[in-house]
C-alpha positions in Angstrom: -26.3 -3.4 -6.5 -24.2 -1.2 -4.3 -23.4 2.4 -4.7 -19.7 2.8 -4.0 -17.2 5.8 -3.2 -13.5 4.9 -3.5 -11.1 6.8 -1.6 -7.3 6.3 -2.1 -4.1 6.9 -3.8 -1.9 5.3 -6.6 -1.9 1.9 -8.0 -4.1 0.5 -5.0 -6.9 3.0 -5.7 -6.8 2.3 -9.3 -6.8 -1.4 -8.7 -10.2 -1.0 -6.5 -11.6 1.2 -9.3 -10.7 -1.3 -12.1 -12.1 -4.1 -10.0 -15.3 -2.4 -9.5 -15.6 -1.5 -13.2 -15.9 -5.0 -14.1 -18.4 -5.8 -11.4 -22.2 -5.4 -10.9 -21.6 -2.4 -8.4 -21.6 1.3 -9.3 -18.9 3.7 -8.7 -20.7 7.0 -7.8 -17.6 8.9 -6.7 -13.9 9.1 -6.3 -11.8 10.9 -3.7 -8.1 11.2 -4.8 -5.0 11.8 -2.9 -4.2 15.1 -4.6 -7.2 16.7 -3.1 -5.8 16.2 0.3 -2.1 17.2 -0.4 -2.1 19.9 -2.9 -3.9 23.3 -2.5 -6.9 23.9 -4.6 -5.1 26.6 -6.8 -2.2 24.5 -7.6 -4.2 21.4 -8.2 -6.6 23.3 -10.8 -3.8 24.0 -13.0 -2.1 20.4 -12.3 -5.4 18.7 -13.3 -5.2 20.6 -16.8 -1.6 20.4 -17.7 -0.4 17.5 -15.6 -3.0 15.2 -14.5 -2.1 12.3 -12.4 -2.5 8.8 -13.8 -5.5 8.4 -11.4 -7.3 11.3 -12.8 -6.8 10.4 -16.4 -8.1 6.9 -15.7 -11.0 8.4 -14.0 -11.7 10.7 -16.8 -11.7 7.9 -19.3 -14.5 6.3 -17.5 -16.3 9.6 -16.7 -16.2 8.9 -12.9 -17.1 11.6 -10.6 -14.3 13.6 -9.0 -15.6 14.4 -5.4 -15.2 17.9 -4.5 -13.6 18.0 -1.0 -10.1 18.5 0.4 -10.4 15.9 3.4 -12.6 12.9 4.1 -13.3 14.5 7.4 -14.6 17.8 5.9 -18.2 18.9 5.9 -17.9 18.9 2.0 -17.1 15.0 1.8 -19.9 14.1 4.3 -22.4 16.1 2.3 -21.2 14.5 -1.0 -21.3 10.8 0.2 -25.0 11.7 1.6 -25.8 13.2 -1.8 -24.4 10.3 -3.7 -26.3 7.9 -1.5 -23.2 5.9 -1.1 -23.8 2.4 0.4 -20.0 1.9 1.2 -16.8 3.8 1.0 -13.7 1.7 -0.2 -10.2 2.9 1.0 -7.2 1.9 -0.7 -3.8 4.0 0.6 -5.0 6.9 2.5 -3.2 8.6 5.5 -5.9 10.5 7.1 -7.5 9.0 10.3 -11.2 9.1 9.7 -13.5 10.3 12.4 -15.5 8.0 14.2 -18.9 9.8 13.4 -18.2 9.7 9.8 -17.5 5.9 9.8 -21.3 5.2 10.2 -22.7 7.6 7.4 -22.5 5.1 4.7 -24.9 2.0 5.2 -22.1 -0.6 5.2 -19.4 1.8 6.5 -16.0 2.2 5.3 -13.9 -0.8 4.2 -10.2 -0.5 4.0 -7.9 -2.6 1.6 -4.4 -3.1 3.6 -1.6 -4.9 1.7 -0.5 -7.3 4.6 -1.8 -10.0 6.6 -3.5 -8.2 9.3 -2.8 -7.8 12.4 0.7 -8.0 11.1 2.4 -5.1 9.5 -0.3 -2.5 10.3 0.5 1.1 9.3 2.6 2.7 6.4 5.0 0.8 4.3 3.8 -2.9 4.7 5.7 -4.0 1.5 9.0 -2.8 3.1 8.4 -4.5 6.3 7.3 -7.9 5.0 10.4 -8.3 3.0 12.7 -6.6 5.2 11.7 -9.0 8.0 12.3 -12.2 5.7 8.7 -13.2 5.5 7.9 -15.6 3.1 4.2 -14.5 2.7 2.3 -11.4 2.8 -1.2 -10.6 1.5 -4.2 -8.3 1.2 -6.8 -7.7 3.9 -10.2 -6.0 3.6 -11.4 -5.0 7.0 -14.2 -2.6 8.4 -12.6 0.7 9.5 -12.8 2.0 13.0 -11.2 5.2 14.5 -7.8 3.5 14.5 -5.5 2.6 11.8 -5.8 -0.9 10.6 -7.5 -2.4 13.7 -11.1 -3.0 12.4 -12.5 -6.5 12.0 -11.5 -8.5 9.0 -14.0 -9.4 6.1 -11.5 -11.0 3.7 -7.9 -12.0 3.7 -5.8 -13.8 1.2 -2.1 -14.6 1.0 0.8 -13.8 -1.4 4.0 -15.6 -1.7 7.1 -13.6 -1.4 9.9 -15.2 -3.4 13.7 -14.3 -3.1 13.6 -12.1 -6.1 10.7 -9.9 -5.4 11.4 -6.3 -4.2 8.9 -3.9 -2.7 7.5 -2.9 -6.1 6.8 -6.5 -7.2 4.9 -7.1 -3.8 3.0 -3.9 -4.3 2.0 -5.0 -7.9 0.9 -8.5 -6.6 -1.2 -6.9 -3.8 -2.9 -4.5 -6.2 -3.8 -7.2 -8.6 -5.1 -9.4 -5.7 -7.2 -6.6 -4.6 -8.6 -5.9 -8.1 -9.6 -9.6 -8.3 -11.3 -9.7 -4.8 -13.3 -6.6 -4.8 -16.4 -7.9 -6.7 -16.9 -11.1 -4.7 -16.2 -9.2 -1.5 -19.0 -6.8 -2.3 -21.4 -9.5 -3.6 -21.1 -11.2 -0.2 -21.4 -8.0 1.6 -24.6 -7.1 -0.2 -26.0 -10.6 0.4 -25.2 -10.5 4.1 -22.9 -13.6 4.0 -19.7 -11.9 5.5 -18.9 -12.5 9.1 -16.5 -9.8 10.4 -13.8 -11.2 12.5 -11.8 -9.5 15.4 -8.1 -9.2 14.9 -5.8 -11.1 17.2 -4.1 -8.4 19.1 -1.5 -10.9 20.4 -0.1 -11.1 16.7 -0.3 -7.6 16.1 2.8 -5.5 14.7 3.1 -1.8 13.6 6.6 -0.6 12.6 7.7 3.0 11.6 10.2 4.0 9.0 13.2 6.3 9.8 16.0 7.5 7.8 18.5 5.0 9.5 16.6 2.2 7.5 18.1 3.3 4.0 21.6 2.4 5.6 22.6 -1.2 5.2 24.4 -3.0 8.0 27.1 -5.3 6.7 27.4 -7.0 10.2 24.1 -8.8 9.6 23.9 -12.1 7.6 23.8 -12.2 3.9 20.3 -13.1 3.8 19.3 -10.3 6.1 21.1 -7.8 4.1 19.7 -9.0 0.7 16.1 -8.8 2.4 16.8 -5.2 3.4 18.1 -4.1 0.0 15.2 -5.7 -1.9 12.7 -4.2 0.8 14.0 -0.6 -0.2 13.9 -1.1 -3.9 13.0 0.5 -6.3 11.4 3.3 -4.0 14.6 4.0 -2.2 18.3 3.7 -2.6 20.1 1.7 -0.3 23.2 3.0 1.3 26.1 1.7 3.2 28.9 3.1 5.3 32.6 2.2 4.8 35.7 3.8 5.7 33.7 6.6 7.3 32.0 7.2 3.8 28.6 6.6 2.6 28.0 4.9 -0.7 25.1 3.9 -2.7 24.6 0.2 -3.2 24.2 -0.6 -6.9 24.5 -4.3 -7.0 24.8 -7.0 -4.1 25.2 -10.8 -4.3 26.8 -13.6 -2.3 30.4 -13.9 -3.4 31.2 -17.5 -4.9 34.8 -16.8 -5.5 34.3 -15.4 -9.0 33.6 -11.5 -9.4 30.8 -10.8 -11.9 31.1 -7.0 -11.8 33.8 -4.5 -12.8 34.9 -2.3 -10.0 33.1 -4.3 -7.3 34.3 -4.8 -3.7 34.2 -8.1 -1.7 32.7 -7.3 1.7 32.8 -9.8 4.7 29.3 -10.0 6.5 28.2 -12.2 9.4 28.1 -15.5 7.8 29.7 -15.1 4.3 31.2 -12.7 1.8 29.2 -10.3 -0.5 30.4 -9.0 -4.0 29.1 -5.3 -3.9 29.1 -2.8 -6.6 29.1 0.8 -4.8 28.8 4.4 -6.1 
């Protein structure tokens, strides 16, 4: 049985916790995102009057809330030593972890990244996989090093991306896969059955979001436009620029000669026409 600390945010952290709760391993502590982003004074009252879903979930299982503001702090290092953590699992975390900290737990830090590394390293892999028109993404568990998403791979499994999926759909599938995978991963880790594999740097990609990416370009193909819109939804609203004005895109489909929506517009793109509802 491994003693595990879970560091993370939102649905991915909850998925890792849920998978661990149904395993033979013990969660000895949880480090949550709010500790790193909200001042202790504000967080004290938020945890009382408006606790996050993660905190409520932790409380329902009596999980220990680690008392530290940063994973690189002395407080966090002291906590994982005191808790005798064998491994730290990370799911969605923005801090770069110091090299000297990575070797404190027996098995180090293991990150769960929702892409097929080395592709789509960094933030927003759900967006990039759909925006780039990929037919598959996945989940990768890898040993963490001092850089983001570059460590040796321990486990990887694919997820099919269908034409109807948006960023949230892909995120939910990735979290479900992470939940299912964590118990066998740690069992194999404990038994020494995992062989860490170097990432192929010739296939690596790392993209960066910017404000321009919320604006859809109708000079592209219909498929590229649909991918762009799906990649943004539901977390961001897609916009377009027409007649020097910016509009929100509410609906968009390939026009087949019959209009389905009231007050829609027919807009020509690179290879066809689109019926678009704007606001």
